[in-house]
C-alpha positions as CSV (number, residue, x, y, z in Angstrom):
1,M,-31.7,16.3,41.0
2,S,-31.0,15.4,37.4
3,G,-32.8,12.6,35.5
4,I,-29.6,10.5,35.4
5,G,-29.5,10.6,39.2
6,W,-33.2,9.4,39.5
7,I,-32.3,6.6,37.2
8,F,-29.8,5.4,39.7
9,I,-32.3,5.9,42.5
10,I,-35.0,4.0,41.0
11,F,-32.7,1.0,40.2
12,V,-30.9,0.9,43.7
13,S,-34.4,1.2,45.3
14,L,-35.8,-1.5,43.3
15,L,-32.7,-3.7,44.5
16,L,-33.4,-3.0,48.1
17,L,-36.9,-3.9,47.9
18,S,-35.5,-7.3,46.7
19,V,-36.6,-7.1,43.2
20,P,-34.7,-9.6,41.1
21,I,-31.9,-7.7,39.3
22,G,-33.2,-8.6,35.8
23,A,-36.5,-7.2,36.7
24,A,-35.3,-4.3,38.2
25,L,-33.2,-3.2,35.3
26,V,-36.2,-3.6,33.0
27,L,-38.4,-1.6,35.3
28,T,-35.7,1.0,35.4
29,C,-35.2,1.1,31.7
30,L,-39.2,1.4,31.2
31,S,-39.1,4.5,33.6
32,A,-36.6,6.3,31.5
33,P,-39.2,7.9,29.1
34,L,-40.6,9.6,32.1
35,L,-37.5,11.0,33.0
36,F,-36.3,12.0,29.5
37,P,-39.2,12.6,27.5
38,G,-36.9,13.4,24.3
39,I,-35.6,9.8,23.8
40,A,-37.3,7.0,22.1
41,T,-37.0,4.2,24.8
42,E,-40.7,2.9,24.8
43,S,-41.2,-0.7,25.8
44,Q,-40.9,-1.9,22.1
45,F,-37.5,-0.3,21.8
46,I,-36.5,-2.0,25.4
47,F,-37.7,-5.7,24.5
48,R,-36.2,-5.5,20.8
49,S,-32.9,-4.3,22.1
50,M,-33.0,-7.2,24.7
51,V,-33.3,-9.7,22.0
52,T,-30.8,-8.0,19.7
53,A,-28.3,-8.1,22.4
54,M,-28.2,-11.9,22.4
55,D,-28.2,-12.2,18.8
56,S,-24.3,-12.7,18.5
57,F,-22.1,-15.3,17.6
58,P,-19.7,-14.8,20.5
59,V,-22.5,-14.7,22.9
60,L,-23.3,-18.4,21.8
61,A,-20.0,-19.4,23.7
62,V,-21.6,-18.8,27.1
63,P,-24.3,-21.5,27.3
64,L,-21.8,-23.8,25.5
65,F,-19.2,-23.3,28.1
66,V,-21.9,-23.7,31.0
67,L,-22.9,-27.0,29.3
68,C,-19.4,-28.1,29.0
69,G,-18.9,-27.2,32.6
70,L,-22.0,-29.1,33.9
71,I,-20.9,-32.4,31.8
72,M,-17.6,-32.5,33.3
73,G,-18.9,-31.7,36.8
74,K,-21.4,-34.5,36.7
75,G,-18.9,-36.8,35.1
76,G,-16.7,-36.6,38.2
77,L,-13.6,-35.0,36.7
78,S,-12.8,-33.0,39.8
79,R,-11.9,-36.1,41.8
80,R,-9.5,-37.4,39.0
81,L,-7.9,-33.8,39.1
82,F,-7.8,-33.8,42.7
83,E,-6.0,-37.1,43.0
84,F,-3.6,-36.1,40.2
85,F,-2.4,-33.0,42.0
86,E,-2.5,-34.8,45.6
87,F,0.0,-37.3,44.1
88,F,2.6,-34.5,43.8
89,I,1.9,-32.1,46.8
90,G,-0.1,-34.2,49.3
91,K,2.9,-35.1,51.3
92,V,3.9,-31.6,52.3
93,S,2.5,-29.4,55.2
94,G,-1.0,-28.2,54.0
95,G,-0.9,-30.4,51.1
96,L,-4.5,-31.4,50.7
97,P,-6.0,-27.9,51.3
98,M,-3.3,-26.6,48.7
99,T,-4.8,-29.5,46.4
100,V,-8.1,-28.1,46.7
101,V,-7.0,-24.8,45.6
102,V,-4.9,-26.1,42.7
103,T,-7.8,-28.4,41.6
104,C,-10.2,-25.2,41.7
105,L,-7.7,-23.5,39.4
106,F,-7.6,-26.2,36.9
107,Y,-11.3,-27.0,37.0
108,G,-11.9,-23.3,36.4
109,A,-10.3,-23.9,32.9
110,I,-13.2,-26.5,32.4
111,S,-16.3,-24.7,33.8
112,G,-15.7,-21.0,33.6
113,S,-18.0,-20.6,36.5
114,G,-17.4,-19.9,40.2
115,P,-20.5,-21.7,41.8
116,A,-20.0,-24.7,39.4
117,T,-16.3,-25.0,40.6
118,V,-17.3,-24.8,44.3
119,A,-19.8,-27.6,43.8
120,A,-17.9,-29.9,41.8
121,V,-14.6,-29.7,43.9
122,G,-16.5,-29.1,47.0
123,A,-18.8,-32.3,46.8
124,M,-15.8,-34.3,46.5
125,S,-13.1,-32.6,48.8
126,L,-15.2,-31.5,51.7
127,P,-16.2,-35.0,53.1
128,L,-12.5,-36.3,52.4
129,L,-10.8,-33.4,54.2
130,V,-13.1,-33.5,57.2
131,E,-12.6,-37.1,57.5
132,L,-8.9,-36.6,57.5
133,G,-9.1,-34.3,60.5
134,Y,-9.5,-30.8,58.9
135,D,-11.8,-28.3,60.5
136,K,-15.2,-28.3,58.5
137,M,-15.5,-24.5,58.6
138,F,-11.9,-24.2,57.3
139,V,-12.4,-26.4,54.4
140,A,-15.9,-24.8,53.4
141,S,-14.4,-21.4,53.4
142,L,-11.4,-22.6,51.4
143,V,-13.6,-24.1,48.8
144,A,-15.8,-20.9,48.7
145,V,-13.0,-18.6,48.1
146,A,-11.0,-20.7,46.0
147,G,-14.0,-21.5,43.8
148,A,-13.9,-17.8,42.7
149,L,-10.9,-18.9,40.5
150,G,-13.4,-20.4,38.2
151,V,-14.2,-16.9,36.7
152,I,-10.6,-15.7,36.6
153,I,-8.6,-18.7,35.0
154,P,-9.8,-19.0,31.3
155,P,-12.0,-19.8,29.8
156,S,-14.1,-17.5,32.0
157,I,-17.6,-16.6,31.3
158,P,-17.2,-12.7,32.8
159,F,-14.3,-12.3,30.5
160,I,-16.6,-13.1,27.5
161,W,-19.1,-10.4,28.6
162,Y,-16.3,-7.9,29.3
163,A,-14.8,-8.6,25.8
164,L,-18.1,-8.0,24.0
165,T,-19.0,-4.9,26.1
166,A,-15.3,-3.3,25.9
167,N,-14.9,-4.5,22.2
168,V,-11.6,-6.3,23.0
169,S,-10.5,-9.5,21.9
170,V,-11.9,-12.6,23.8
171,S,-8.8,-14.4,23.3
172,D,-6.6,-11.8,24.6
173,M,-8.9,-11.8,27.8
174,F,-8.4,-15.3,28.1
175,L,-4.7,-15.3,28.0
176,A,-4.5,-12.2,30.3
177,G,-6.3,-14.2,33.1
178,V,-3.7,-17.0,33.3
179,L,-1.1,-15.3,35.3
180,P,-3.6,-13.4,37.8
181,G,-5.3,-16.8,38.2
182,V,-2.0,-18.5,39.1
183,L,-0.9,-15.8,41.5
184,I,-4.3,-15.9,43.4
185,A,-4.0,-19.5,43.8
186,F,-0.2,-19.1,45.0
187,C,-1.5,-16.6,47.6
188,L,-4.2,-19.0,48.8
189,C,-1.8,-22.0,49.0
190,L,0.7,-20.0,50.9
191,Y,-2.1,-19.3,53.5
192,C,-3.0,-23.0,53.6
193,F,0.6,-23.7,54.4
194,V,0.9,-21.1,57.1
195,Y,-2.6,-22.2,58.6
196,C,-1.6,-26.0,58.7
197,K,1.8,-25.2,60.3
198,L,-0.1,-23.1,63.0
199,V,-3.2,-25.3,63.6
200,G,-1.4,-28.6,62.8
201,E,-2.6,-31.8,61.1
202,D,-3.4,-35.4,61.6
203,R,-0.3,-36.7,60.1
204,E,-1.1,-40.3,60.8
205,K,-4.5,-40.1,58.8
206,L,-2.9,-38.0,56.1
207,N,0.1,-40.4,55.6
208,A,-2.2,-43.3,55.6
209,S,-4.2,-41.7,52.9
210,Y,-1.2,-40.6,50.9
211,T,0.3,-44.0,51.1
212,K,-3.0,-45.6,49.6
213,L,-2.7,-43.0,46.7
214,R,0.8,-43.9,45.9
215,A,0.2,-47.5,46.0
216,K,-2.0,-46.9,42.9
217,G,1.3,-45.9,41.2
218,F,1.9,-42.7,38.8
219,G,0.8,-44.4,35.8
220,K,-2.6,-45.3,37.1
221,V,-3.4,-42.0,38.4
222,F,-1.8,-40.3,35.5
223,L,-3.9,-42.4,32.9
224,D,-7.0,-41.9,34.9
225,S,-6.7,-38.0,35.0
226,I,-5.2,-37.4,31.5
227,P,-8.7,-36.9,29.7
228,A,-9.4,-34.1,32.4
229,L,-5.9,-32.8,32.2
230,L,-6.3,-32.5,28.3
231,M,-9.7,-30.4,28.4
232,P,-8.1,-27.0,28.9
233,I,-5.2,-27.6,26.7
234,L,-7.6,-28.8,23.9
235,V,-9.9,-25.7,24.3
236,L,-7.1,-23.0,24.9
237,G,-4.8,-24.5,22.3
238,G,-7.3,-24.3,19.8
239,I,-8.0,-20.7,20.4
240,Y,-4.6,-19.6,20.5
241,G,-3.4,-21.9,17.9
242,G,-5.9,-20.2,15.4
243,I,-7.7,-23.3,14.8
244,V,-11.0,-22.3,16.3
245,T,-12.9,-19.2,17.7
246,P,-13.6,-19.1,21.3
247,T,-17.2,-20.0,20.4
248,E,-16.2,-23.0,18.2
249,A,-13.9,-24.1,21.2
250,A,-16.9,-24.1,23.3
251,V,-18.4,-26.6,20.9
252,V,-15.3,-28.7,20.7
253,G,-15.4,-28.8,24.7
254,C,-19.0,-29.9,24.7
255,V,-18.2,-32.7,22.3
256,Y,-15.0,-33.8,24.2
257,S,-16.6,-33.9,27.5
258,F,-19.6,-35.9,26.2
259,I,-17.2,-38.3,24.7
260,V,-14.9,-38.6,27.8
261,C,-17.7,-38.8,30.5
262,T,-19.9,-41.1,28.4
263,F,-17.7,-43.5,26.7
264,F,-14.2,-43.3,28.7
265,Y,-15.2,-42.8,32.2
266,H,-18.5,-44.1,31.7
267,T,-19.8,-41.7,34.5
268,I,-22.9,-40.2,32.6
269,K,-25.3,-42.4,30.9
270,L,-27.4,-40.9,27.8
271,K,-30.6,-40.7,30.0
272,D,-28.7,-38.3,32.2
273,Y,-28.3,-35.7,29.6
274,A,-31.9,-34.6,29.9
275,D,-31.3,-33.3,33.5
276,I,-28.0,-31.9,32.3
277,F,-29.7,-29.7,29.5
278,R,-32.3,-28.7,32.0
279,D,-29.7,-27.3,34.4
280,T,-28.0,-25.7,31.4
281,L,-31.2,-23.9,30.3
282,S,-32.2,-23.0,34.0
283,T,-28.6,-21.4,34.5
284,V,-28.4,-19.6,31.1
285,A,-31.8,-18.4,30.9
286,T,-31.5,-16.4,34.0
287,M,-27.9,-15.1,33.0
288,M,-29.1,-14.3,29.6
289,F,-32.1,-12.3,30.8
290,V,-30.0,-10.2,33.2
291,V,-27.3,-9.5,30.8
292,A,-29.7,-8.5,28.1
293,A,-31.7,-6.2,30.5
294,A,-28.2,-4.8,31.6
295,Q,-27.0,-4.0,28.1
296,V,-30.5,-2.1,27.5
297,F,-29.7,-0.3,30.7
298,G,-26.2,0.6,29.5
299,K,-27.5,1.9,26.2
300,I,-30.0,4.1,27.8
301,L,-27.5,5.5,30.2
302,A,-25.2,6.2,27.1
303,M,-28.1,8.0,25.3
304,V,-28.6,10.4,28.3
305,G,-24.9,11.1,28.5
306,A,-24.5,9.4,31.8
307,P,-20.8,8.0,31.1
308,Q,-19.6,11.5,30.1
309,M,-21.1,13.1,32.9
310,I,-19.5,10.6,35.3
311,E,-16.2,10.8,33.5
312,Y,-16.2,14.6,33.9
313,A,-17.2,14.3,37.7
314,V,-14.3,11.7,38.3
315,L,-11.7,13.5,36.5
316,G,-12.7,16.7,38.0
317,V,-11.9,15.3,41.5
318,V,-9.3,12.4,40.7
319,K,-6.0,13.6,39.0
320,N,-3.6,10.8,39.9
321,K,-3.8,7.2,38.3
322,I,-2.9,5.4,41.7
323,V,-5.8,7.2,43.4
324,F,-8.1,6.3,40.5
325,L,-7.0,2.7,40.6
326,L,-7.8,2.6,44.5
327,L,-11.1,4.3,44.0
328,I,-12.1,1.8,41.3
329,N,-11.2,-1.2,43.3
330,L,-13.1,0.0,46.3
331,I,-16.2,0.8,44.3
332,L,-16.0,-2.7,42.4
333,L,-15.6,-4.6,45.7
334,V,-19.0,-3.0,47.1
335,V,-20.5,-3.7,43.6
336,G,-19.4,-7.3,43.8
337,M,-20.9,-7.9,47.2
338,V,-24.5,-6.8,45.9
339,M,-24.6,-7.5,42.3
340,E,-24.2,-10.5,40.0
341,G,-20.7,-10.2,38.3
342,C,-21.8,-10.4,34.6
343,S,-24.6,-7.7,34.8
344,A,-21.9,-5.5,36.8
345,I,-19.6,-5.9,33.9
346,V,-22.1,-5.0,31.2
347,I,-23.4,-1.9,33.1
348,L,-20.1,-0.5,34.4
349,T,-17.6,-1.1,31.6
350,P,-19.1,1.6,29.2
351,I,-19.0,3.9,32.3
352,L,-15.7,3.1,33.9
353,L,-13.4,1.9,30.7
354,P,-13.1,5.4,29.1
355,I,-12.2,7.0,32.4
356,A,-9.5,4.0,32.7
357,Q,-8.1,4.8,29.4
358,S,-7.7,8.5,29.9
359,F,-5.3,7.5,32.7
360,G,-3.6,5.2,30.2
361,I,-4.8,1.9,31.6
362,D,-4.7,-0.9,28.9
363,P,-8.4,-2.0,28.4
364,V,-7.4,-5.8,28.9
365,H,-5.6,-5.0,32.1
366,F,-8.7,-3.0,33.3
367,G,-10.8,-6.1,32.6
368,I,-8.7,-8.2,34.6
369,I,-9.0,-5.8,37.5
370,M,-12.7,-5.6,37.1
371,V,-13.2,-9.3,36.9
372,V,-10.8,-10.1,40.0
373,N,-12.7,-7.5,42.1
374,L,-16.1,-8.9,41.2
375,A,-14.7,-12.5,41.8
376,I,-14.2,-11.6,45.5
377,G,-17.8,-10.9,45.8
378,F,-18.7,-14.4,45.1
379,S,-17.1,-15.1,48.5
380,T,-18.5,-12.1,50.5
381,P,-22.1,-11.6,51.9
382,P,-24.8,-10.5,51.3
383,V,-24.8,-12.0,47.9
384,G,-21.9,-14.2,47.9
385,I,-23.2,-17.3,45.8
386,N,-20.1,-19.3,46.6
387,L,-20.7,-19.0,50.2
388,Y,-24.2,-20.3,49.9
389,T,-23.1,-23.2,47.8
390,A,-20.6,-24.2,50.1
391,S,-22.9,-23.9,53.1
392,S,-25.6,-26.2,51.3
393,M,-22.9,-28.8,50.8
394,S,-21.3,-28.7,54.2
395,G,-24.2,-27.7,56.5
396,V,-22.1,-24.9,58.1
397,P,-24.0,-21.5,58.3
398,V,-23.1,-18.9,56.0
399,V,-22.0,-16.5,58.7
400,S,-19.5,-19.1,59.9
401,I,-18.2,-19.7,56.5
402,S,-17.8,-15.8,56.0
403,K,-15.9,-15.2,59.3
404,K,-13.3,-18.1,58.4
405,A,-13.0,-17.0,54.9
406,V,-11.7,-13.4,56.0
407,P,-7.8,-14.3,56.0
408,L,-8.4,-16.1,52.5
409,I,-10.1,-13.0,51.4
410,L,-7.2,-10.9,52.7
411,M,-4.8,-13.0,50.6
412,F,-7.1,-12.6,47.5
413,L,-6.8,-8.8,48.0
414,L,-3.1,-9.0,48.3
415,A,-3.2,-10.6,44.8
416,L,-5.7,-8.1,43.6
417,A,-3.4,-5.2,44.6
418,L,-0.3,-6.9,42.7
419,I,-2.6,-7.4,39.7
420,T,-3.8,-3.7,39.9
421,F,-0.5,-2.0,40.2
422,I,1.9,-4.4,38.2
423,P,0.0,-4.4,34.7
424,F,2.8,-7.2,33.7
425,F,0.7,-9.8,35.3
426,S,-2.2,-8.9,32.9
427,T,-0.4,-8.0,29.8
428,C,2.7,-10.1,29.4
429,L,1.2,-13.1,27.5
430,I,-0.9,-11.0,25.0
């Protein structure tokens, strides 16, 4: 067996032994000199490369968007967004579950994170929908799956990592994610409508709740939610208006969220920011370590010719673009089940993107395919971090949520198929 094969065996073996993925990547990199004595990959090179990988202005957008999302989450913006969308669609059949989906879609434009979206929207919507008669397992599974929209609708942290790895525009990736995100949300809303038609709803409780909301009046609901509604417009409008870069837009988002939550809504006190900064550091430190190690791992694979070897092997077997796309989707779905999305993007993009381009696939379109596939992994075991987040909030076992989520994931896969084979959804806005 070649040295390249042994590299992958070592990496997979470490993961099977439950070694954290960041440590598994570093240990695999450290084993490279033993397998390839001719390459200069000693420990000093590896750790220096990890530091260099993070020394980038665009990378700074990642912790800033995480901080912005945490401020907005703790500031209670999800509840205001939920009431705004409920005002319009809460009356129709399946209206409240649809409102959960739309709120996740819009909140994703604030947080850029799947688990953060599940936590913020789920903490508010789970008790409300259960109180109004909806099955707890259904609501928990809906929040877990719809929360994956947080990494598809811009600004998305995985989009940033893909753009940096594939050398494409972050702004193009953000813009390309809009229609796919809306399409996925539409498919999930369609399932909510059919589910509620078949299972039924407690219309008496729902009408009472909706009447109470309408009694506030549209003006009160709109004024209460307008700062939250303006957030993605401010961030994305600044980027596409050419006023700020994505990193600078993240700074604008942090300042805006600080002002809104502290001085407008008064939901966060100044003393609370110590905990918010601590949570940000905890989230970002783990993510940055894993991605830095993944970038070095990818660099070593490039040095030993792994991308070229895999490209020749794939092109020697797969001659058809449709077959290639089906194969890539299958591979990415499996990878998403067992590996954190950002690290998977950094490792796999240099390997798979050249093959995709040889079939004439646009790099931005391919990036959307990758992120949507890996987003499904947020809601599928064994890793499925959205499942665990929803389980901890609802008290429903992860296995039960997973079973109830199957129809929702099938709708997600339907949207994935449309996104994969109709590039228009990804490229029409760029």
